[in-house]
C-alpha positions as CSV (number, residue, x, y, z in Angstrom):
1,M,-10.6,-25.4,38.6
2,K,-6.7,-26.7,38.2
3,R,-8.0,-30.1,38.6
4,L,-10.6,-30.0,35.8
5,I,-8.1,-28.6,33.4
6,F,-5.8,-31.4,34.3
7,I,-8.4,-34.0,33.5
8,W,-9.3,-32.3,30.3
9,L,-5.4,-32.3,29.3
10,V,-5.6,-35.9,29.9
11,L,-8.7,-37.0,28.0
12,N,-7.6,-35.0,25.0
13,A,-4.0,-36.6,25.0
14,F,-5.7,-40.0,25.3
15,G,-7.9,-39.3,22.5
16,V,-5.0,-38.0,20.2
17,A,-3.2,-41.3,21.1
18,L,-6.1,-43.4,19.9
19,A,-6.2,-41.5,16.8
20,Q,-2.6,-42.1,16.0
21,T,-2.6,-46.1,16.9
22,P,-0.9,-47.6,13.8
23,L,-3.4,-49.5,11.1
24,E,-2.4,-52.3,9.2
25,K,-1.6,-51.5,5.5
26,D,-4.2,-51.8,2.8
27,S,-3.5,-54.0,0.0
28,I,-4.5,-51.1,-2.5
29,A,-1.6,-48.6,-2.6
30,I,-2.7,-45.2,-1.0
31,A,-1.6,-41.9,-2.8
32,Q,0.3,-39.5,-1.0
33,S,-1.8,-37.1,1.3
34,P,-2.8,-33.8,-0.6
35,V,-1.2,-31.9,2.1
36,D,2.0,-33.8,1.8
37,S,2.2,-33.5,-2.0
38,L,2.2,-29.6,-1.9
39,I,4.4,-27.1,-1.1
40,L,2.2,-24.9,1.2
41,K,3.3,-21.3,1.1
42,D,1.9,-18.2,3.0
43,T,-1.2,-20.0,4.3
44,V,-4.2,-17.5,4.5
45,K,-4.5,-15.4,7.3
46,T,-8.3,-15.1,8.6
47,E,-10.2,-14.4,11.6
48,L,-10.9,-17.6,13.7
49,V,-14.2,-18.3,15.0
50,A,-13.8,-20.6,18.0
51,L,-16.2,-23.8,18.2
52,P,-16.6,-26.5,21.0
53,S,-14.0,-28.8,21.6
54,V,-15.1,-32.6,21.1
55,M,-13.0,-35.6,22.3
56,E,-11.0,-37.3,19.9
57,F,-11.9,-41.3,19.2
58,V,-12.2,-43.3,16.1
59,P,-15.6,-44.8,15.7
60,A,-15.3,-48.6,15.0
61,D,-18.7,-49.5,13.7
62,V,-18.5,-47.9,10.3
63,S,-18.7,-51.3,8.1
64,P,-18.3,-51.1,4.0
65,E,-21.5,-51.6,3.7
66,L,-22.6,-48.5,5.6
67,V,-20.2,-46.5,3.7
68,A,-21.8,-47.8,0.3
69,D,-25.1,-46.7,1.4
70,R,-24.0,-43.4,2.6
71,L,-22.5,-42.8,-0.9
72,G,-25.7,-43.6,-2.5
73,C,-27.7,-41.1,-0.3
74,I,-25.7,-38.3,-1.2
75,Q,-25.0,-38.9,-5.0
76,R,-26.3,-36.5,-7.0
77,T,-25.0,-35.5,-10.9
78,I,-21.6,-37.3,-10.6
79,E,-21.8,-41.1,-10.0
80,L,-20.1,-41.9,-6.5
81,T,-19.0,-45.3,-7.2
82,Y,-18.2,-48.1,-4.2
83,N,-15.4,-50.3,-4.6
84,A,-12.3,-51.4,-2.6
85,K,-10.4,-48.4,-3.9
86,V,-12.6,-45.8,-2.9
87,Q,-13.1,-47.6,0.6
88,A,-9.2,-47.4,1.1
89,F,-9.3,-43.8,0.5
90,V,-12.4,-43.5,2.8
91,D,-10.2,-45.1,5.5
92,Y,-7.3,-43.1,4.7
93,F,-9.2,-39.8,5.3
94,T,-11.5,-40.9,8.2
95,V,-9.1,-42.6,10.2
96,R,-5.4,-42.0,9.1
97,D,-5.5,-38.6,8.2
98,R,-8.3,-37.1,10.2
99,E,-6.6,-33.9,10.9
100,Y,-6.7,-33.1,7.0
101,I,-10.3,-33.2,6.8
102,R,-10.7,-31.2,10.1
103,Q,-8.6,-28.6,8.3
104,V,-10.5,-28.5,5.4
105,L,-13.6,-28.2,7.2
106,R,-12.3,-25.5,9.1
107,K,-11.6,-23.5,5.5
108,K,-14.6,-24.5,3.4
109,N,-16.5,-21.5,4.5
110,L,-14.0,-19.3,2.9
111,Y,-14.3,-20.7,-0.7
112,F,-17.4,-22.9,-1.0
113,P,-19.7,-20.1,-1.5
114,L,-17.5,-18.9,-4.4
115,F,-17.2,-22.4,-5.7
116,E,-21.0,-22.9,-5.5
117,R,-21.8,-19.7,-7.2
118,K,-19.5,-20.1,-10.3
119,L,-20.4,-23.9,-10.6
120,H,-24.2,-22.8,-10.7
121,E,-23.2,-20.1,-13.2
122,Y,-21.8,-22.5,-15.7
123,Q,-24.4,-25.1,-15.0
124,M,-22.2,-27.4,-13.7
125,P,-22.7,-30.1,-10.8
126,D,-22.2,-28.8,-7.3
127,E,-20.2,-31.7,-6.2
128,L,-17.3,-30.4,-8.2
129,K,-16.3,-27.9,-5.5
130,Y,-14.8,-30.7,-3.5
131,L,-12.3,-30.9,-6.4
132,S,-10.2,-28.3,-4.8
133,I,-9.8,-30.2,-1.6
134,V,-8.1,-32.8,-3.6
135,E,-5.9,-30.4,-5.5
136,S,-4.8,-27.8,-3.0
137,G,-6.4,-28.4,0.5
138,L,-8.5,-25.1,0.0
139,N,-4.8,-23.3,0.3
140,P,-4.9,-20.5,-2.7
141,K,-1.0,-20.2,-2.1
142,A,-0.5,-23.7,-2.5
143,V,2.6,-24.8,-4.9
144,S,2.9,-28.2,-6.0
145,V,6.5,-29.9,-6.7
146,A,5.5,-29.4,-10.2
147,R,4.9,-26.0,-9.9
148,A,1.2,-26.1,-10.3
149,T,-0.3,-23.3,-8.4
150,G,-3.5,-22.2,-6.5
151,L,-6.9,-23.6,-5.2
152,W,-7.1,-25.5,-8.8
153,Q,-3.5,-26.3,-9.1
154,F,-3.1,-24.8,-12.5
155,M,0.3,-25.1,-14.7
156,S,1.6,-22.0,-16.0
157,G,0.7,-23.0,-19.8
158,T,-2.8,-24.2,-18.9
159,G,-3.1,-20.9,-16.8
160,R,-2.1,-18.9,-19.9
161,Y,-4.5,-20.7,-22.0
162,F,-7.4,-19.6,-19.6
163,S,-6.2,-15.9,-19.3
164,L,-4.3,-16.6,-15.9
165,R,-1.4,-14.0,-16.1
166,S,1.7,-14.5,-14.0
167,D,4.5,-12.1,-13.4
168,W,6.6,-10.7,-10.6
169,F,3.9,-8.8,-9.0
170,S,1.1,-11.3,-9.2
171,D,-0.1,-14.7,-10.0
172,D,-3.7,-14.9,-11.3
173,R,-3.7,-18.7,-10.2
174,M,-3.7,-17.8,-6.9
175,D,-6.9,-15.4,-7.3
176,P,-9.6,-17.5,-6.0
177,E,-12.1,-15.7,-8.4
178,K,-10.3,-16.1,-11.7
179,A,-8.9,-19.5,-11.0
180,T,-12.1,-20.9,-10.2
181,D,-13.8,-19.3,-13.3
182,A,-11.0,-21.0,-15.1
183,A,-11.7,-24.2,-13.8
184,C,-15.2,-24.2,-14.4
185,R,-14.5,-23.5,-18.0
186,Y,-11.6,-26.2,-18.1
187,L,-13.8,-28.7,-16.8
188,G,-16.5,-27.8,-18.8
189,Q,-14.4,-28.4,-22.0
190,L,-13.0,-31.8,-20.5
191,Y,-16.7,-33.0,-20.1
192,S,-17.7,-32.1,-23.6
193,L,-14.7,-34.3,-24.9
194,F,-15.6,-37.2,-23.0
195,N,-19.2,-36.9,-21.7
196,D,-18.4,-38.4,-18.6
197,W,-17.2,-36.8,-15.4
198,H,-15.0,-39.6,-14.3
199,L,-13.0,-39.3,-17.5
200,A,-13.0,-35.4,-17.2
201,L,-11.8,-35.4,-13.6
202,A,-8.8,-37.8,-15.0
203,A,-8.2,-35.6,-17.7
204,Y,-7.8,-32.7,-15.6
205,N,-5.5,-34.4,-13.7
206,S,-3.3,-36.0,-16.2
207,G,-4.3,-34.3,-19.6
208,P,-7.1,-35.4,-22.3
209,G,-4.6,-36.7,-24.1
210,T,-3.4,-39.3,-21.8
211,V,-6.9,-40.5,-21.2
212,R,-7.6,-41.0,-24.8
213,W,-4.6,-43.3,-25.0
214,A,-5.8,-45.2,-22.1
215,I,-9.0,-45.4,-23.7
216,R,-7.5,-47.0,-26.9
217,K,-5.2,-49.2,-25.1
218,S,-8.3,-50.5,-23.3
219,G,-9.8,-51.4,-26.5
220,N,-11.8,-48.3,-26.7
221,K,-13.8,-48.8,-23.2
222,K,-15.8,-46.0,-22.1
223,T,-15.8,-45.7,-18.3
224,F,-13.0,-44.7,-15.9
225,W,-13.1,-48.1,-14.2
226,E,-12.3,-50.0,-17.4
227,I,-9.7,-47.8,-18.6
228,Y,-8.4,-47.9,-14.8
229,P,-5.2,-50.1,-15.4
230,F,-3.9,-48.2,-18.3
231,L,-3.9,-44.8,-16.2
232,P,-1.0,-43.3,-14.6
233,R,-0.7,-44.2,-10.9
234,E,-1.6,-40.8,-9.7
235,T,-4.6,-40.6,-11.9
236,R,-5.7,-44.0,-10.8
237,S,-6.0,-42.8,-7.2
238,Y,-7.6,-39.3,-8.5
239,V,-11.2,-40.2,-8.9
240,P,-11.3,-42.5,-5.9
241,Q,-9.8,-39.9,-3.8
242,F,-12.4,-37.3,-5.0
243,I,-15.2,-39.9,-4.2
244,A,-13.8,-40.4,-0.7
245,I,-13.2,-36.6,0.1
246,I,-17.2,-35.9,-0.7
247,Y,-17.9,-38.8,1.7
248,A,-15.6,-37.6,4.3
249,M,-16.9,-34.2,4.2
250,N,-20.5,-35.2,4.3
251,Y,-20.3,-37.7,7.1
252,A,-17.4,-36.1,8.9
253,E,-19.4,-35.9,12.4
254,E,-20.3,-39.5,12.1
255,H,-16.7,-40.3,12.1
256,N,-16.2,-37.9,15.0
257,I,-14.4,-35.3,13.2
258,H,-15.7,-32.0,14.1
259,E,-14.7,-28.3,13.4
260,V,-12.6,-26.9,16.2
261,A,-12.4,-23.6,14.6
262,R,-13.8,-21.7,11.6
263,E,-12.0,-19.5,9.2
264,V,-13.8,-16.4,7.9
265,L,-12.6,-13.6,5.9
266,V,-12.8,-10.1,7.4
267,P,-15.8,-8.0,5.8
268,H,-14.4,-6.5,2.7
269,D,-15.3,-4.4,-0.1
270,T,-13.3,-3.6,-3.5
271,L,-11.2,-0.7,-4.3
272,T,-10.0,0.3,-7.8
273,V,-6.1,1.2,-8.3
274,N,-4.3,2.5,-11.4
275,R,-1.1,3.8,-9.9
276,F,1.5,2.5,-7.4
277,F,0.3,1.0,-4.4
278,Q,2.1,-0.3,-1.3
279,F,0.2,-2.5,1.4
280,E,2.1,-1.1,4.3
281,T,1.8,2.4,3.7
282,F,-2.1,2.0,2.8
283,A,-2.5,-0.3,6.1
284,S,-0.9,2.4,8.5
285,L,-3.3,5.1,7.2
286,T,-6.5,3.1,7.4
287,G,-5.9,1.1,10.5
288,V,-5.9,-2.3,9.2
289,C,-3.5,-5.1,9.2
290,V,-1.2,-6.0,6.1
291,E,-2.1,-9.5,6.7
292,D,-6.2,-8.9,6.1
293,L,-4.7,-7.3,2.7
294,Q,-2.8,-10.5,2.0
295,S,-5.4,-12.8,2.6
296,L,-7.9,-10.8,0.7
297,N,-5.7,-10.6,-2.1
298,P,-3.4,-13.9,-2.1
299,H,-2.7,-13.5,-5.9
300,L,-0.3,-10.1,-5.2
301,K,2.8,-11.7,-4.4
302,K,5.0,-8.5,-3.3
303,N,2.3,-6.5,-1.0
304,A,2.6,-3.8,-3.9
305,L,1.0,-2.9,-7.3
306,P,3.0,-1.4,-10.2
307,E,2.3,1.6,-12.1
308,D,2.0,0.3,-15.7
309,G,-1.2,1.7,-17.2
310,K,-3.6,-1.1,-16.0
311,V,-6.5,-0.5,-13.7
312,R,-6.8,-3.2,-11.3
313,T,-9.4,-4.0,-8.7
314,I,-8.2,-5.3,-5.1
315,R,-10.0,-6.3,-2.0
316,V,-9.9,-4.3,1.3
317,P,-11.2,-4.6,4.7
318,R,-14.5,-2.5,4.7
319,V,-13.3,-0.2,7.4
320,A,-10.4,0.6,5.0
321,K,-12.8,1.4,2.2
322,E,-14.7,3.6,4.4
323,A,-11.6,5.5,5.4
324,V,-10.8,5.8,1.5
325,D,-14.1,7.3,0.8
326,Q,-13.4,10.0,3.3
327,R,-9.7,11.0,2.3
328,R,-9.3,9.1,-1.0
329,K,-6.8,11.6,-2.9
330,F,-4.5,11.7,0.4
331,I,-4.6,8.0,1.3
332,L,-4.1,6.9,-2.3
333,D,-1.3,9.6,-3.0
334,S,0.2,8.4,0.4
335,A,0.3,4.6,-0.5
336,A,1.8,5.6,-3.9
337,A,5.1,7.3,-2.2
338,G,8.4,5.8,-2.4
339,K,7.7,4.3,-5.8
340,K,11.1,4.9,-7.1
341,E,13.0,3.4,-4.2
342,W,10.8,0.4,-3.9
343,E,10.9,-0.3,-7.5
344,A,15.0,-0.3,-7.3
345,I,14.8,-2.5,-4.5
346,A,12.6,-4.8,-6.6
347,Q,14.9,-4.6,-10.0
348,A,18.0,-5.5,-7.7
349,N,16.5,-8.7,-6.0
350,S,14.3,-9.9,-8.9
351,N,17.0,-11.8,-11.1
352,R,16.0,-9.7,-14.2
353,T,12.2,-10.9,-13.8
354,Y,10.9,-7.6,-12.7
355,G,8.2,-6.0,-15.0
356,R,8.2,-9.4,-17.2
357,D,5.6,-12.0,-17.6
358,R,6.7,-15.8,-17.1
359,D,6.4,-17.8,-20.1
360,V,7.6,-21.5,-20.8
361,Y,9.4,-22.8,-23.8
362,F,9.8,-26.4,-25.1
363,V,13.1,-27.0,-26.8
364,Q,12.7,-28.1,-30.1
365,Y,15.3,-30.4,-32.2
366,G,18.0,-27.9,-33.0
367,D,17.7,-25.3,-30.7
368,V,20.4,-23.7,-28.8
369,L,20.4,-21.4,-26.0
370,G,21.9,-18.5,-28.1
371,T,18.8,-18.7,-30.7
372,I,16.2,-19.2,-27.8
373,A,17.6,-16.1,-26.2
374,R,17.2,-14.1,-29.3
375,R,13.8,-15.2,-29.9
376,F,12.7,-14.0,-26.6
377,G,14.9,-11.0,-26.4
378,V,16.7,-12.2,-23.2
379,S,20.4,-13.1,-22.4
380,V,21.8,-16.7,-22.4
381,N,23.0,-15.9,-18.9
382,D,19.3,-15.0,-17.9
383,L,18.1,-18.4,-19.4
384,K,20.9,-20.3,-17.5
385,E,19.9,-18.3,-14.2
386,W,16.3,-18.8,-14.4
387,N,16.4,-22.4,-15.4
388,N,19.7,-23.4,-12.9
389,L,21.8,-24.1,-16.0
390,N,25.4,-24.8,-15.3
391,S,26.1,-25.1,-18.9
392,N,25.0,-24.4,-22.5
393,L,23.8,-27.9,-22.9
394,I,19.9,-28.4,-23.5
395,R,17.8,-31.5,-25.1
396,A,14.9,-31.6,-27.1
397,G,11.7,-31.7,-25.1
398,Q,13.2,-29.8,-22.2
399,R,11.1,-27.4,-20.4
400,L,12.6,-23.7,-20.0
401,T,11.5,-21.1,-18.2
402,V,11.5,-17.3,-19.8
403,W,10.7,-14.1,-18.4
404,V,9.5,-12.0,-21.4
405,A,9.6,-8.1,-21.2
406,T,6.3,-7.9,-23.4
407,P,3.4,-10.6,-24.5
408,S,4.8,-9.4,-28.3
409,S,8.3,-10.8,-27.8
410,R,6.7,-14.4,-27.5
411,P,7.0,-16.8,-30.1
412,V,3.6,-18.3,-31.1
413,Q,3.6,-21.9,-29.2
414,T,0.9,-23.7,-27.4
415,V,2.3,-24.9,-24.3
416,V,1.5,-28.0,-22.7
417,E,2.3,-29.0,-19.2
418,R,1.3,-31.9,-16.9
419,P,-0.4,-32.4,-14.8
420,T,-3.0,-30.4,-16.2
421,P,-2.1,-29.9,-20.0
422,V,-4.6,-27.4,-22.0
423,P,-7.3,-29.1,-24.1
424,T,-6.5,-30.2,-27.5
425,P,-7.3,-27.3,-29.9
426,P,-9.7,-27.5,-32.6
427,V,-8.0,-28.0,-35.9
428,S,-9.6,-26.6,-39.3
429,T,-8.3,-26.6,-42.9
430,D,-6.9,-23.1,-42.3
431,V,-4.3,-24.4,-39.7
432,K,-0.8,-24.5,-41.0
433,T,0.8,-25.9,-38.1
434,Y,-0.2,-28.3,-35.2
435,I,1.1,-28.6,-31.5
436,V,1.3,-32.1,-30.3
437,Q,-0.6,-33.1,-27.1
438,P,0.3,-35.9,-24.8
439,G,-1.4,-39.1,-26.2
440,D,-1.5,-37.9,-29.6
441,T,-0.3,-40.1,-32.7
442,L,0.3,-39.2,-36.4
443,W,-2.9,-41.3,-37.3
444,D,-4.9,-39.4,-34.7
445,I,-3.7,-36.1,-36.4
446,S,-4.4,-37.0,-39.6
447,K,-8.0,-38.2,-39.1
448,K,-8.5,-34.4,-38.0
449,L,-7.4,-33.1,-41.3
450,P,-9.5,-33.7,-44.7
451,G,-6.7,-34.8,-47.3
452,V,-4.1,-35.1,-44.9
453,T,-2.4,-38.6,-44.4
454,V,0.3,-39.9,-42.2
455,E,3.1,-40.0,-45.1
456,K,2.3,-36.6,-45.8
457,L,2.8,-35.4,-42.2
458,K,5.9,-37.4,-42.0
459,A,7.3,-36.0,-45.2
460,L,6.7,-32.4,-44.6
461,N,8.3,-32.4,-41.2
462,N,11.2,-35.0,-42.2
463,L,9.9,-37.7,-39.6
464,K,11.6,-41.1,-40.1
465,G,9.4,-42.8,-37.6
466,N,6.0,-42.3,-35.6
467,R,7.2,-41.1,-32.6
468,L,6.1,-37.6,-31.5
469,K,6.7,-35.3,-28.3
470,P,4.3,-33.4,-26.6
471,G,4.9,-29.6,-27.4
472,Q,6.4,-30.8,-30.9
473,R,5.2,-28.4,-33.7
474,L,4.2,-30.2,-36.9
475,I,3.7,-28.6,-40.3
476,L,0.5,-29.6,-41.9
477,G,0.9,-27.8,-45.3
């Protein structure tokens, strides 16, 4: 028996060594691995289903012609173009970073059924379910360097546009159900703007204004590959990476990439809560693990719910729901114990963000910290602490994080953040102001409004040139 174990270990070590053999660098720039480009926080804990192990080796007989033919076989609604750029990413995922594909194969059953249901509900292409792999590696708590969050990597401003709220207790961008619904609506809006899925995907990454600007620079070309040279580098890689991920997920076994384990959520049900609720106490009373509650509710950041008059629905293991059905009042009353002590600790450790909603403000010309603080009902010191400012110096266009006490204290401002800015809002003759989107020009804005000229816009807004900044508010009349 020991000899067999020794041989198995030697074979596995040999396989890993083969997989890690250095390869010649492609002439095409390879984007950073999706895993490397994210801050992966609190990876979801789930039950693991063990699967048979397979000796690791990289097949050497997969020709470019075969990859192109396979893409044609799995193409459905979205065109799966084959070219050297796509091939470079296919090589990356099937040779260089095979472990990444193995990880997402392990997680796909956690979220693909949800994605498929929502995409069917919105009558959208089923293959869009693979986009979350490009965005987050199927990690609902993934946070990028730019602070995009969740399975679908929403920035805070875009999230608010689609009713994804974020406060000290929770972040809806980490809620798989809510975030997937928002992603479907956003992708649908982008497709309606460009009537092309490749362009819609590019706009999801860099914003519709950026794609419109690239279209103009290309001489009004109509496809992603025609405007490719005029897009930001990250966006140029985005669509080829999406196509390569679809290929790798559908032909993983042909490249000897197999699931070694499969993550599944524990059987669960829902529970409605309208009071303070603490995970630790509830888990001990119902005989479940806190980790299971966390994996079922990745959007709850503090293992507790506040008592703020709102009714919330959370997911709990089925055995816990059965226990609640038998002793509901006792368990929920006990889970609400220690509220005052918990809130006191939370307030002391929250940097004055407890009970507040996170907002973003873009500094305008003439702004100072004092006026911004008064506008939001916060202190200058709070603003400096939340944004790591060492002085009162700020600049026009700078993004400031502001934690506001109530929605009514926010200024009326549409926030635009990268890499996924909100779609350009429709403009009508009733609108008195307009928030500049990435890629907007005075000429574009004037064409949206009958009777408004470039000269009138410049006069109303005291503009000496044609330069605009995303987030800038323009008076229309």
